[in-house]
VOGU-3710 file (C-alpha; in Angstrom, 3 decimals, decimal comma):
1> miskwvsaiv> -114,677/-88,126/70,794  -115,245/-87,517/67,094  -118,806/-86,351/67,740  -117,553/-83,923/70,389  -115,039/-82,290/67,997  -117,613/-82,114/65,224  -120,055/-80,275/67,468  -117,315/-77,925/68,663  -116,249/-77,087/65,121  -119,845/-76,386/64,150
11> mlvafvngas> -120,353/-74,059/67,079  -117,048/-72,265/66,459  -117,835/-71,677/62,816  -121,209/-70,328/63,778  -119,600/-68,131/66,383  -116,960/-66,710/64,096  -119,292/-65,954/61,279  -121,794/-64,449/63,672  -124,686/-66,170/61,891  -128,070/-64,809/62,912
21> nehvaqpcan> -130,223/-66,955/60,767  -132,959/-68,433/62,921  -132,741/-71,703/61,051  -129,049/-72,063/61,909  -128,213/-73,404/65,369  -126,551/-70,858/67,640  -123,742/-71,844/70,068  -124,783/-72,303/73,677  -122,117/-69,949/74,956  -120,207/-66,833/74,059
31> iwtsssvvpl> -116,460/-66,585/74,858  -114,563/-63,346/75,283  -110,737/-63,193/75,505  -108,244/-60,447/76,176  -106,793/-60,958/72,645  -106,874/-63,637/70,010  -103,198/-62,993/69,116  -100,812/-62,675/72,010  -97,036/-62,663/72,459  -95,710/-66,141/73,022
41> gspvtatcvi> -95,517/-66,914/76,773  -97,815/-64,077/77,861  -100,932/-64,638/80,110  -104,408/-65,086/78,587  -107,855/-64,495/80,259  -111,111/-65,883/78,851  -114,784/-65,702/79,964  -117,593/-68,092/78,958  -121,262/-66,960/79,228  -124,032/-69,540/78,712
51> rddclamigk> -127,101/-68,302/76,838  -130,407/-68,394/78,579  -132,249/-70,249/75,856  -129,551/-72,942/75,963  -130,077/-73,394/79,747  -133,861/-73,615/79,290  -133,330/-76,287/76,698  -131,088/-78,261/78,996  -133,547/-77,699/81,895  -131,189/-78,132/84,753
61> avhiewqlgn> -128,124/-76,570/86,352  -124,820/-77,463/84,691  -121,132/-77,338/85,625  -118,830/-75,543/83,128  -115,284/-76,895/82,368  -112,453/-75,483/80,220  -110,211/-77,274/77,712  -107,037/-75,989/75,990  -106,565/-78,357/73,131  -107,067/-81,814/74,625
71> rfipsspvas> -106,095/-80,822/78,162  -108,571/-79,738/80,888  -107,583/-76,602/82,792  -109,043/-75,355/86,079  -111,466/-72,446/85,945  -111,822/-69,500/88,301  -115,211/-69,310/90,096  -117,309/-66,240/89,244  -120,424/-65,245/91,227  -123,266/-65,418/88,761
81> eggkisqvvi> -126,888/-66,328/88,833  -127,426/-69,969/88,022  -123,759/-70,596/87,350  -123,970/-69,614/83,685  -120,707/-67,626/83,667  -117,197/-69,130/83,960  -113,753/-67,542/83,725  -110,269/-69,015/83,182  -106,759/-67,480/83,439  -103,776/-69,025/81,582
91> ssfnhtrafl> -100,609/-67,686/83,205  -98,291/-68,464/80,240  -99,583/-69,292/76,813  -96,810/-71,429/75,242  -98,647/-72,603/72,128  -98,223/-70,857/68,806  -101,797/-71,830/67,957  -104,479/-73,593/70,096  -108,286/-73,840/70,641  -109,777/-72,774/74,009
101> tccfqtspvq> -113,259/-74,281/74,633  -115,838/-74,260/77,472  -117,835/-77,444/77,978  -120,757/-78,834/79,934  -119,831/-81,501/82,434  -122,166/-84,155/81,080  -121,742/-87,653/79,815  -120,476/-87,365/77,190  -118,944/-83,873/77,568  -120,776/-81,280/75,469
111> vaggveirag> -118,935/-78,279/73,974  -120,693/-75,007/74,589  -118,320/-72,653/72,716  -114,740/-71,986/71,808  -112,142/-69,565/70,432  -108,706/-69,860/68,605  -105,736/-68,174/70,202  -102,507/-67,532/68,293  -99,143/-66,525/69,754  -95,834/-65,385/68,296
121> yppeaphnvs> -93,324/-62,545/68,197  -93,301/-59,142/66,605  -91,166/-58,869/63,443  -87,468/-58,014/63,558  -86,213/-55,026/61,658  -84,849/-56,177/58,270  -81,107/-55,628/58,021  -78,329/-55,963/55,435  -80,439/-54,227/52,848  -78,428/-54,112/49,607
131> cqtnltnpnt> -79,108/-53,353/45,982  -77,085/-54,147/42,898  -77,605/-52,754/39,445  -77,554/-55,041/36,466  -76,333/-53,185/33,388  -76,991/-55,969/30,938  -80,202/-55,819/28,950  -82,640/-55,228/30,479  -81,196/-52,940/33,155  -82,582/-53,708/36,580
141> lncswdpgqq> -81,960/-52,950/40,242  -81,927/-56,066/42,426  -82,506/-55,508/46,156  -82,408/-58,048/48,983  -82,435/-58,080/52,797  -82,179/-60,357/55,791  -85,452/-60,824/57,759  -83,669/-61,817/60,955  -82,884/-65,025/62,758  -85,984/-65,226/64,996
151> ethlltnytl> -89,117/-66,943/63,718  -92,247/-64,871/64,425  -94,722/-67,805/64,096  -97,106/-65,233/62,647  -97,821/-64,109/59,145  -95,383/-61,238/58,378  -95,691/-59,012/55,328  -92,706/-57,137/53,798  -92,863/-54,064/51,582  -89,978/-52,359/49,697
161> hteiwdtkkn> -90,030/-48,554/49,553  -87,935/-46,298/47,264  -87,661/-42,515/47,107  -85,924/-40,838/44,131  -84,661/-37,465/45,225  -84,256/-35,777/41,855  -87,712/-36,680/40,558  -89,480/-36,688/43,957  -91,064/-40,021/43,118  -91,850/-42,719/45,661
171> ytynlppgvh> -92,502/-46,396/44,933  -93,861/-49,186/47,162  -93,537/-52,857/46,286  -95,569/-55,519/48,174  -93,890/-58,876/48,411  -95,459/-62,313/48,809  -95,037/-63,946/52,234  -91,608/-65,501/52,705  -89,955/-63,521/49,870  -87,057/-61,286/50,889
181> hytiprsdfv> -85,817/-59,818/47,587  -87,238/-57,743/44,782  -86,126/-56,622/41,304  -86,912/-52,988/40,508  -87,519/-52,367/36,792  -85,423/-49,873/34,799  -88,364/-47,404/34,599  -88,482/-46,926/38,389  -84,904/-45,710/38,950  -82,379/-43,293/37,429
191> lfsemkiyvk> -78,762/-44,528/36,924  -77,006/-41,325/37,895  -79,490/-40,077/40,527  -79,347/-40,977/44,201  -82,289/-42,739/45,815  -83,396/-43,852/49,282  -84,365/-47,476/49,838  -85,806/-49,212/52,952  -87,949/-52,271/53,889  -90,990/-52,446/56,262
201> avndlgevvs> -92,131/-55,612/58,059  -95,682/-55,938/59,506  -97,560/-58,696/61,469  -100,409/-58,869/64,064  -98,108/-57,896/66,891  -96,586/-54,809/65,219  -94,484/-53,346/62,415  -90,843/-52,301/62,015  -88,729/-50,508/59,381  -85,148/-51,272/58,315
211> apitlepvsa> -82,340/-48,750/58,263  -82,529/-46,876/54,937  -79,675/-46,911/52,412  -78,815/-44,201/49,909  -77,137/-45,084/46,661  -76,624/-44,111/43,061  -77,731/-47,038/40,883  -74,668/-46,821/38,649  -72,360/-47,052/41,690  -74,211/-50,189/42,749
221> akfdppkiqq> -73,654/-51,787/39,360  -71,547/-54,969/39,088  -69,911/-54,725/35,713  -69,348/-57,610/33,430  -65,804/-59,036/33,375  -63,611/-56,702/31,331  -61,406/-57,845/28,474  -57,595/-57,613/28,150  -56,834/-56,405/24,663  -53,050/-56,839/24,815
231> levvpkrygc> -50,190/-57,481/27,252  -47,017/-56,327/25,529  -43,424/-55,518/26,413  -42,432/-51,908/27,003  -39,522/-50,965/24,745  -36,222/-50,337/26,523  -37,784/-50,853/29,943  -36,715/-54,002/31,752  -39,290/-55,627/33,989  -42,320/-53,789/32,558
241> lrlrwslsqh> -45,425/-54,877/30,637  -48,080/-52,620/29,062  -51,728/-53,552/29,586  -54,495/-52,495/27,201  -58,093/-53,289/28,206  -61,755/-52,482/27,600  -65,222/-53,001/29,093  -67,570/-55,695/27,901  -69,786/-55,159/24,912  -72,876/-54,284/27,016
251> qawmhncrfn> -71,031/-51,604/29,015  -68,932/-50,251/26,177  -71,054/-47,056/26,122  -69,377/-46,108/29,464  -65,886/-45,957/27,949  -65,462/-42,316/29,014  -66,142/-43,035/32,662  -63,346/-43,570/35,152  -63,029/-46,909/36,931  -60,943/-48,616/39,581
261> levrlktads> -58,812/-51,380/38,052  -57,140/-54,324/39,782  -54,529/-56,586/38,105  -53,208/-59,929/39,350  -50,195/-61,750/37,877  -48,462/-65,100/38,013  -45,400/-66,541/36,317  -45,667/-69,335/33,800  -44,158/-71,906/36,175  -46,421/-70,971/39,096
271> sqwnerpssv> -49,913/-72,194/39,883  -50,765/-69,441/42,383  -51,690/-65,846/41,632  -49,853/-63,167/43,569  -51,461/-62,442/46,906  -51,551/-58,655/46,482  -52,978/-57,572/43,146  -51,891/-54,271/41,690  -54,546/-51,485/41,883  -54,985/-48,560/39,531
281> sqikptrptd> -57,520/-45,851/40,413  -59,523/-43,486/38,207  -58,480/-44,909/34,885  -60,404/-44,854/31,635  -60,689/-47,962/29,467  -59,160/-46,049/26,596  -55,931/-45,451/28,456  -53,334/-48,293/28,777  -51,465/-48,909/32,030  -47,881/-50,067/32,628
291> lcrllhgtqy> -47,053/-52,888/35,061  -43,445/-52,636/36,316  -41,079/-54,157/38,870  -41,405/-57,536/37,213  -38,729/-60,159/36,649  -36,667/-59,822/33,509  -37,243/-62,231/30,650  -40,162/-63,866/32,449  -43,509/-64,887/31,047  -46,474/-63,589/33,026
301> saqirvryqp> -50,198/-64,272/32,903  -52,534/-61,390/33,845  -56,205/-61,011/34,829  -58,162/-57,806/35,605  -61,434/-56,732/37,202  -63,165/-53,311/37,504  -65,606/-51,390/39,666  -67,201/-47,924/39,384  -66,397/-46,530/42,839  -64,410/-47,721/45,850
311> rspwsewsss> -67,679/-48,921/47,475  -68,982/-50,550/44,334  -68,845/-54,324/43,895  -65,991/-55,819/41,862  -66,675/-57,484/38,574  -65,589/-61,049/38,023  -61,998/-61,660/36,874  -61,347/-61,486/33,189  -59,814/-64,208/31,077  -56,004/-64,559/31,197
321> qsgvtlesap> -53,551/-62,977/28,835  -49,774/-63,668/28,667  -46,766/-61,468/28,062  -42,952/-61,667/28,382  -40,668/-58,998/29,803  -37,357/-58,006/28,229  -34,416/-60,391/28,777  -31,220/-59,545/30,643  -28,197/-61,538/31,767  -28,828/-63,997/34,620
331> tgrldslvkl> -27,977/-62,805/38,102  -27,378/-64,487/41,458  -25,819/-67,814/42,367  -26,919/-71,421/42,080  -27,259/-73,958/44,884  -25,467/-77,214/44,058  -25,162/-80,811/45,209  -22,153/-82,948/44,209  -22,058/-86,749/44,128  -18,904/-88,735/43,335
341> sgdrhinihl> -18,452/-92,287/42,084  -15,543/-94,404/40,855  -12,018/-94,966/42,180  -9,455/-94,480/39,422  -11,580/-92,222/37,226  -13,797/-90,002/39,359  -17,274/-89,478/37,911  -19,039/-86,306/39,002  -22,835/-86,013/39,241  -23,589/-82,317/39,717
351> fwkpskqfra> -27,122/-81,127/40,554  -28,176/-77,503/40,913  -31,191/-75,304/41,458  -31,818/-71,558/41,571  -31,158/-69,933/44,913  -33,489/-67,342/46,373  -31,306/-64,598/44,903  -30,957/-66,174/41,453  -32,807/-64,647/38,516  -32,692/-66,366/35,148
361> nsqnvsyivs> -34,016/-63,214/33,417  -34,938/-65,345/30,431  -37,207/-68,168/29,399  -34,434/-70,072/27,622  -31,521/-70,617/29,972  -28,676/-73,099/29,581  -25,967/-74,005/32,061  -22,233/-74,427/31,546  -19,871/-76,346/33,830  -16,204/-75,451/33,388
371> vqkkpgergk> -12,928/-76,047/35,186  -11,955/-72,463/34,463  -13,467/-69,443/36,151  -14,116/-67,785/32,824  -16,141/-70,346/30,894  -14,880/-71,092/27,448  -14,677/-73,926/24,978  -11,301/-74,990/26,334  -12,293/-75,554/29,936  -15,932/-76,525/29,399
381> vcstkrnycs> -16,833/-80,024/30,591  -20,617/-79,831/30,341  -23,354/-77,719/28,725  -27,043/-78,496/29,256  -30,491/-76,999/29,723  -31,354/-79,410/32,530  -30,688/-79,149/36,244  -27,925/-81,768/36,404  -24,790/-82,867/34,589  -22,523/-85,949/34,747
391> fqlpmkakrv> -18,870/-85,831/33,701  -15,395/-87,105/34,567  -13,267/-84,793/36,641  -10,063/-83,777/34,870  -6,760/-84,601/36,523  -5,689/-82,315/39,387  -9,000/-80,422/39,250  -10,419/-79,659/42,697  -13,249/-77,316/41,742  -15,580/-76,493/38,879
401> ylsavntagk> -17,517/-73,370/37,947  -21,219/-73,288/37,158  -22,755/-70,478/35,083  -26,191/-69,700/33,633  -26,316/-68,388/30,076  -29,050/-66,764/27,964  -29,131/-64,623/24,853  -28,449/-61,469/26,865  -25,360/-62,703/28,708  -23,921/-64,949/31,432
411> spptevqiyk> -24,295/-65,030/35,160  -21,328/-64,731/37,521  -19,791/-68,224/37,926  -20,686/-70,209/41,017  -17,659/-72,027/42,434  -18,307/-75,668/43,349  -15,650/-77,391/45,439  -15,062/-81,090/44,709  -14,423/-83,103/47,852  -14,403/-86,823/48,339
421> pkalvvisdi> -17,289/-87,879/50,543  -16,370/-88,313/54,178  -16,975/-91,790/55,564  -18,641/-90,364/58,658  -22,059/-91,527/59,783  -23,472/-88,655/61,818  -27,176/-88,945/60,885  -29,418/-91,566/62,440  -33,096/-92,314/63,029  -34,406/-90,668/59,881
431> kviprddqal> -38,204/-90,747/59,707  -40,739/-89,501/57,145  -44,303/-88,640/58,203  -46,977/-87,724/55,608  -48,589/-84,346/56,389  -51,108/-84,470/53,552  -51,239/-85,522/49,909  -48,751/-82,832/48,918  -46,362/-82,640/51,892  -43,936/-84,912/53,764
441> lvqwksvdts> -42,295/-84,171/57,107  -38,676/-85,424/57,297  -37,114/-85,801/60,747  -33,608/-86,944/61,686  -31,118/-87,046/64,552  -27,417/-86,166/64,496  -24,776/-88,009/66,510  -22,221/-85,186/66,412  -23,086/-81,637/65,335  -19,806/-79,935/66,218
451> titgyvvewr> -18,348/-80,265/62,707  -21,598/-80,019/60,735  -22,246/-76,803/58,787  -25,666/-77,780/57,425  -27,769/-80,506/55,845  -29,030/-81,356/52,377  -32,430/-83,016/51,963  -32,853/-84,763/48,608  -35,945/-86,474/47,221  -36,781/-88,166/43,936
461> pllkadlsls> -39,391/-90,584/42,546  -38,108/-94,160/42,617  -40,191/-95,378/39,688  -38,702/-92,847/37,253  -35,081/-93,001/36,157  -34,858/-89,392/34,966  -32,254/-87,671/37,151  -33,720/-84,267/36,353  -36,632/-85,154/38,644  -34,300/-85,179/41,646
471> qfenvdknes> -34,754/-82,190/43,921  -32,880/-81,017/46,983  -32,968/-78,290/49,569  -30,304/-76,885/51,905  -31,210/-76,874/55,606  -29,584/-74,979/58,445  -27,383/-76,928/60,860  -29,660/-76,110/63,799  -32,656/-77,768/62,153  -33,602/-81,419/62,607
481> sfiitgsfep> -36,693/-81,529/60,398  -37,871/-80,286/57,034  -41,222/-80,253/55,219  -41,078/-81,303/51,573  -43,853/-79,896/49,408  -44,626/-80,569/45,790  -46,789/-82,542/43,428  -46,470/-86,035/44,898  -48,324/-88,957/43,384  -50,305/-91,150/45,773
491> ykpygisvyp> -49,222/-94,767/46,286  -45,881/-94,074/44,565  -42,528/-94,481/46,380  -40,102/-91,631/46,841  -36,500/-91,921/47,968  -35,570/-89,324/50,588  -31,948/-88,788/51,632  -30,382/-86,521/54,233  -26,701/-85,527/53,760  -24,542/-83,821/56,399
501> rfkdgiglpq> -22,460/-80,907/55,132  -18,994/-80,234/56,502  -16,604/-77,380/55,949  -14,506/-79,498/53,603  -17,039/-81,843/52,043  -20,228/-83,775/52,376  -20,880/-86,926/54,400  -22,628/-90,190/53,729  -26,422/-89,943/53,448  -29,167/-91,794/55,250
511> tvnaytsqka> -31,953/-92,833/52,869  -35,500/-94,094/53,402  -38,497/-94,726/51,179  -41,719/-92,827/51,785  -45,278/-92,511/50,497  -47,725/-89,623/50,842  -50,582/-92,136/51,006  -50,699/-95,924/51,043  -53,112/-98,692/50,193  -53,090/-102,483/49,974
521> psmvpkiqik> -50,525/-104,032/47,588  -51,628/-104,735/44,030  -50,435/-108,334/44,148  -49,359/-111,105/46,505  -46,309/-113,212/45,550  -46,897/-116,845/44,698  -45,853/-119,316/47,379  -43,429/-122,009/46,264  -42,459/-125,200/48,092  -38,671/-125,391/48,354
531> ktqqsnielt> -38,090/-128,585/50,345  -40,002/-130,954/52,558  -38,586/-132,804/55,543  -40,134/-135,344/57,890  -42,550/-132,937/59,638  -41,376/-129,572/58,293  -41,815/-127,769/55,006  -40,055/-124,665/53,710  -42,061/-122,130/51,698  -40,450/-119,387/49,610
541> wdeiplyqrn> -41,708/-116,473/47,543  -40,356/-113,680/45,375  -40,137/-110,027/46,315  -43,060/-107,796/45,329  -42,085/-105,380/42,530  -41,691/-101,829/43,757  -44,416/-100,422/41,516  -46,966/-102,896/42,913  -46,340/-102,397/46,629  -48,464/-99,229/47,019
551> giiqgykvyy> -46,830/-98,635/50,399  -44,166/-99,851/52,806  -44,494/-103,585/53,423  -45,128/-104,114/57,135  -44,887/-107,901/57,084  -46,136/-111,190/55,734  -48,578/-113,575/57,388  -48,778/-117,208/56,324  -51,983/-119,028/57,258  -52,006/-122,831/57,061
561> wnekgpinvv> -54,404/-125,520/58,181  -55,410/-129,097/57,509  -58,832/-130,666/57,212  -59,204/-131,385/60,931  -56,937/-128,889/62,648  -57,257/-125,179/63,504  -55,857/-122,321/61,426  -52,246/-121,501/62,313  -50,570/-118,166/61,614  -46,867/-117,439/61,147
571> nvnpkersvi> -45,658/-113,822/61,056  -42,685/-113,220/58,772  -40,327/-110,253/58,791  -40,745/-108,046/55,685  -37,083/-108,646/54,771  -37,429/-112,433/54,769  -38,423/-114,423/51,686  -38,986/-117,846/53,241  -40,604/-119,528/56,221  -40,446/-123,032/57,700
581> lkdlktasly> -43,669/-124,595/58,879  -42,865/-127,008/61,701  -44,574/-129,855/63,525  -46,798/-130,821/60,614  -48,745/-134,048/60,663  -47,604/-136,603/58,130  -50,028/-138,047/55,618  -52,209/-134,911/55,999  -53,334/-132,524/53,278  -52,612/-128,886/54,183
591> ealmmvstcg> -53,749/-125,586/52,677  -51,849/-122,310/52,980  -52,183/-118,721/51,835  -50,244/-115,515/52,369  -51,425/-112,052/53,403  -49,272/-108,989/52,654  -49,893/-105,782/54,621  -48,984/-102,118/54,316  -50,072/-99,167/56,431  -52,936/-98,643/53,986
601> gslngstihf> -54,398/-102,152/53,847  -53,847/-105,871/53,305  -54,302/-108,326/50,446  -54,675/-112,111/50,512  -53,060/-114,363/47,937  -54,204/-117,598/46,381  -54,378/-120,856/48,330  -51,884/-123,673/47,758  -52,157/-127,329/48,786  -49,361/-129,585/50,014
611> evkpfdavti> -48,973/-132,909/51,793  -46,244/-134,153/54,145  -45,559/-137,804/53,263  -43,956/-140,279/55,728  -40,898/-142,415/54,890  -41,751/-145,507/52,753  -39,852/-148,826/52,282  -38,032/-147,634/49,173  -36,711/-144,573/50,989  -35,484/-146,655/53,916
621> vmiviatgvg> -33,710/-149,150/51,589  -32,031/-146,312/49,721  -30,796/-144,797/52,981  -29,426/-148,178/54,176  -27,686/-148,820/50,842  -26,141/-145,375/50,813  -24,914/-145,798/54,382  -23,400/-149,250/53,636  -21,596/-148,032/50,536  -20,161/-145,126/52,484
631> lsllfifmvm> -18,874/-147,306/55,304  -17,387/-149,808/52,820  -15,483/-147,117/50,997  -14,200/-145,792/54,313  -12,976/-149,277/55,373  -11,221/-149,899/52,032  -9,504/-146,566/52,251  -8,251/-147,273/55,760  -6,917/-150,762/54,780  -5,041/-149,419/51,750
641> tcfsnhkrlk> -3,567/-146,703/53,890  -2,291/-149,276/56,388  -0,664/-151,453/53,697  1,018/-148,527/52,022  2,523/-147,342/55,303  2,962/-150,626/57,187  6,591/-150,011/58,099  5,880/-146,592/59,536  2,856/-147,889/61,388  4,867/-150,851/62,682
651> ncfwpvvpdp> 7,564/-148,588/64,075  4,849/-146,405/65,677  3,053/-149,264/67,400  5,902/-151,825/67,808  9,251/-150,009/68,163  12,472/-152,007/67,393  14,262/-152,980/70,607  17,798/-154,512/70,178  18,353/-157,870/71,845  22,008/-158,647/72,656
661> anssikrwts> 21,272/-162,386/72,704  20,156/-162,274/69,082  22,794/-159,834/68,014  24,489/-160,530/64,713  27,828/-160,354/66,444  27,570/-163,918/67,574  27,269/-165,087/63,937  30,581/-163,611/63,004  32,697/-166,581/61,854  35,770/-167,207/59,875
671> espeethpaw> 35,748/-168,500/56,403  36,803/-171,934/57,762  33,977/-174,242/58,650  35,865/-175,486/61,693  35,771/-172,110/63,313  32,007/-171,749/63,061  30,632/-171,264/66,530  27,282/-172,790/67,365  24,524/-170,646/68,803  23,994/-170,675/72,539
681> dkeepnplyl> 20,393/-171,676/72,147  19,974/-174,079/69,270  16,212/-173,765/69,301  16,368/-170,001/68,788  15,375/-168,921/65,271  17,600/-167,017/62,970  18,486/-163,752/64,652  17,487/-160,350/63,288  20,170/-157,769/62,784  18,831/-155,170/65,140
691> shlsfldlpm> 22,195/-153,559/65,811  25,434/-152,835/64,081  29,065/-151,985/64,816  30,697/-148,766/63,833  34,408/-148,505/63,045  36,108/-145,234/63,661  39,667/-144,246/62,737  41,343/-141,894/65,140  44,596/-140,024/64,485  47,745/-140,924/66,338
701> klrkqeddlw> 47,642/-137,903/68,547  44,563/-139,248/70,209  46,566/-142,129/71,652  48,202/-139,737/74,026  44,765/-138,603/75,151  43,368/-142,106/75,556  42,283/-141,458/79,062  40,356/-138,361/77,999  38,741/-140,255/75,208  37,348/-142,835/77,567
711> snsaedtsdl> 36,288/-140,212/79,992  34,372/-138,304/77,237  32,974/-141,323/75,500  29,518/-140,574/76,871  29,346/-137,380/74,815  31,125/-138,547/71,666  29,821/-142,025/70,908  26,490/-140,782/69,675  28,181/-139,506/66,516  30,766/-142,264/65,981
721> gesicgspfi> 28,505/-144,299/63,787  28,860/-141,725/61,050  32,564/-142,699/60,294  32,427/-146,393/59,601  34,392/-148,550/57,212  31,783/-151,172/56,716  30,865/-154,579/58,061  32,783/-157,581/56,739  29,878/-159,960/57,064  26,976/-158,077/55,450
731> pgysgsnsds> 27,411/-157,624/51,722  26,571/-154,122/50,546  26,549/-152,873/54,091  27,843/-149,371/54,546  27,146/-147,096/57,392  24,298/-147,317/59,804  21,233/-149,323/58,891  18,091/-147,274/59,180  16,230/-150,184/60,756  18,954/-151,085/63,311
741> vpyatvifsg> 20,256/-149,439/66,445  23,967/-148,687/67,024  25,244/-151,302/69,450  28,973/-150,602/69,824  31,817/-148,720/68,222  35,292/-150,055/67,643  37,925/-147,347/67,680  41,135/-147,762/65,703  44,236/-145,744/66,112  44,706/-145,739/62,363
751> pcsspppkdt> 42,708/-145,900/59,227  40,796/-149,029/58,355  43,089/-149,740/55,422  46,308/-149,777/57,542  47,767/-153,012/58,908  46,359/-154,284/62,138  48,032/-152,553/65,011  49,606/-154,424/67,789  47,682/-152,539/70,390  44,350/-153,770/71,557
761> rvylrsestq> 41,294/-152,151/69,987  39,008/-150,068/72,108  35,293/-150,934/72,180  32,797/-148,250/73,100  29,243/-149,098/74,029  26,550/-147,181/72,145  24,485/-144,487/73,852  21,220/-146,003/72,704  18,276/-144,916/74,816  16,735/-148,359/74,572
771> pllenqesfs> 16,896/-150,460/77,758  19,259/-153,030/76,323  21,376/-154,352/79,137  20,517/-152,340/82,189  16,744/-152,570/82,685  15,870/-155,872/81,039  16,967/-159,351/81,850  18,577/-161,007/78,918  19,679/-164,504/78,385  22,923/-163,215/76,897
781> pkcyqnmttd> 25,960/-163,781/79,068  27,306/-160,948/81,180  30,810/-161,694/79,867  31,411/-162,677/76,349  32,159/-166,418/76,076  34,802/-167,230/73,491  35,568/-170,642/72,173  38,080/-172,623/74,194  41,660/-172,400/73,054  45,000/-173,211/74,520
791> rvpreqcffg> 46,243/-169,634/74,347  43,553/-167,561/76,069  41,242/-167,924/79,013  37,679/-169,048/78,476  36,134/-165,797/79,644  37,012/-162,298/78,720  35,056/-159,064/79,189  34,820/-156,811/76,173  32,228/-154,298/77,319  33,577/-153,153/80,582
801> achdcaveek> 34,484/-154,665/83,886  32,819/-157,930/84,732  32,206/-158,672/88,344  31,702/-162,389/87,699  35,027/-162,839/86,022  38,201/-162,915/88,056  40,964/-161,708/85,860  44,346/-162,860/86,810  46,896/-160,182/87,169  49,747/-161,493/85,155
811> akplilwddf> 51,518/-160,606/82,039  49,185/-160,388/79,081  50,108/-162,983/76,509  49,921/-162,308/72,868  46,330/-162,356/71,659  45,624/-164,384/68,580  42,818/-162,898/66,440  41,671/-166,303/65,250  40,580/-167,273/68,715  38,032/-164,427/69,067
821> pflqalamnd> 35,145/-163,733/66,744  35,247/-159,975/67,279  38,919/-159,750/66,645  38,636/-162,174/63,807  36,193/-159,870/62,131  38,686/-157,074/62,454  41,389/-159,237/60,954  39,192/-160,241/58,063  38,427/-156,573/57,473  42,167/-155,938/57,248
831> mend> 42,651/-158,773/54,794  39,865/-157,492/52,522  41,431/-154,080/52,574  44,773/-155,592/51,520
//
């Protein structure tokens, strides 16, 4: 293959050069084409003619083939003697450059001849021809043009042509290939004479000329940036500044020419130049110009640029120069925001900002807060140069007046009503969405908008305590969003509050923290072990400082694992500061770390190690000892309580029930030993005094109502025990014993101290609720058994009718008191009273 290409190149070189030297080998064939340079994609026809001497040398008939590059193409048969002529037609030549060769069909293939064919496009007409004069030394005229977007694939030559009309001189400048600009020297043009300029493009497929331009070189000059000599105040003209300027040093010789001037301004507190600069036409550098309709008492910065004619290019902007307009009294009103604190003494925090209509008209403005409409020293409560003031509201004051003051005067006072904040929550679902690094979108929802007159959106940096950095903006009541713009710092928190405004006050705000951009926190809190239980452990940590959060904390993740187990993850709410790890294996060494995340990234903390230990013998003994001591103390306390209240407990569990058989009545005896009556049951122990007798004196008038007394005894006997005279057998006895139950009442018709009456006493049974004689069987006799005497019967009923005793109806003999223990007791009571 290499030998074939070498032979082809040799033959082509010989063919191109047309060598006729007999010592140099001639190609075996001649090739004719329609054109060696054709438009890209056009058809191409070629003919190959074999020389006679080459056929004689070969000595036999050959077959001719065609190749385009490395690809064989079919040929068209042509009637010729001996087959020494061959023709080929290429319908579309799509190569920018290729070799077409004819070959002998031998082994190997032998190249007989060849030709190079190039294809491309004719040149486009150059457009956007422009020239600019450089007036700095040396003066030149720089021209450039655009050759077009289409690649010609052919060598294209450009020439620049100029024609000066006044001097009738023409100049042509040939450019190197690929160069599309040219600098005309100062000797080939006249500054104040018009000239015609155009560009011609030529290649093998044709030539084309650009549209000519006509210009005056001085009008095409881009001047150097001019210089502002002075920006001064105009005397007695408010809102005006006088500008004095000049051309640069290299163009100073044109000071008598007229130029177009453009001025742009900005205030000292603004970073943006005004969008529409002021234009001044046909002005000489020697003549100053006045700039009016400016704000009073405001510092401005100015820049200028110049051009020769309206179609001439502008110079670059000059350096800045500052000036201040004349001062006047402030005008307009101030927007305010009032915050109240305190109960007894109300503290006022008043913030303000200029409204759209406010004009300070001065660089040095101070503000006065007064309780009087006309500010003076008497009613002034605050004077400051800042945008806020804190003071205590005087008694009975419901409004204050805010005024701006400068050296030229005072603004009309702005009335600020003081209302206590309404405890109404009408704003909910406040959200803040970052728009970019310098803007935040605040959105909110209102529960009830019927009483709302507007909203106040307040924002301030949380890491700076200066209240003057707080800003606010009033929003219409129909709005539910607001875009905050300003110089926000990235990764720094800002507090944003939305207040509802009412006709008679301001409501409670809803506040959130926001960031324009977030990243991972700067630190992770250290995990601390608070307490360990049998299979659980509680981990705690401190809150991340606000300046190290770098964003809103989304949550905490605690990873923990042991040597053999998998990694476990516990998600913790961002408001929590502790977590309990459960179901841990005892006697295992664990590792744990925390990850803190924000919307901008996450950060892992350091790893801690801990071990959950099982209960040992010492711990068990301590628990048993503690439990035993506790139970012992409880038992001792209960025993002491029982001993100290044994009587009360005894009455609660074992109530006292009177027993008539063991009643103390049967032990009533006389002072004589002979009259002592033995007990019915000698084996019975000494009786307890579980009941007592009550003695009641009744007046004489009750004797007439004896029947009524007996009939009403059921209602009256419950209180008879309160009027007793005492028992004759129990020393120190008086009244009713607290531990005994009233058994019976003996009613006298006279006082206890009177002589014994002749009438028989009346005995009333007590109304005790205890089942003494009715529900229980007692071994006491149904009728009282007195000792045997000669004067009375053996049996006599004292407590009502006795069905077992048959009382004889005969005249009642005189009753002797010594024969009856009950009556004897009454007699002894009478004797002691005597």
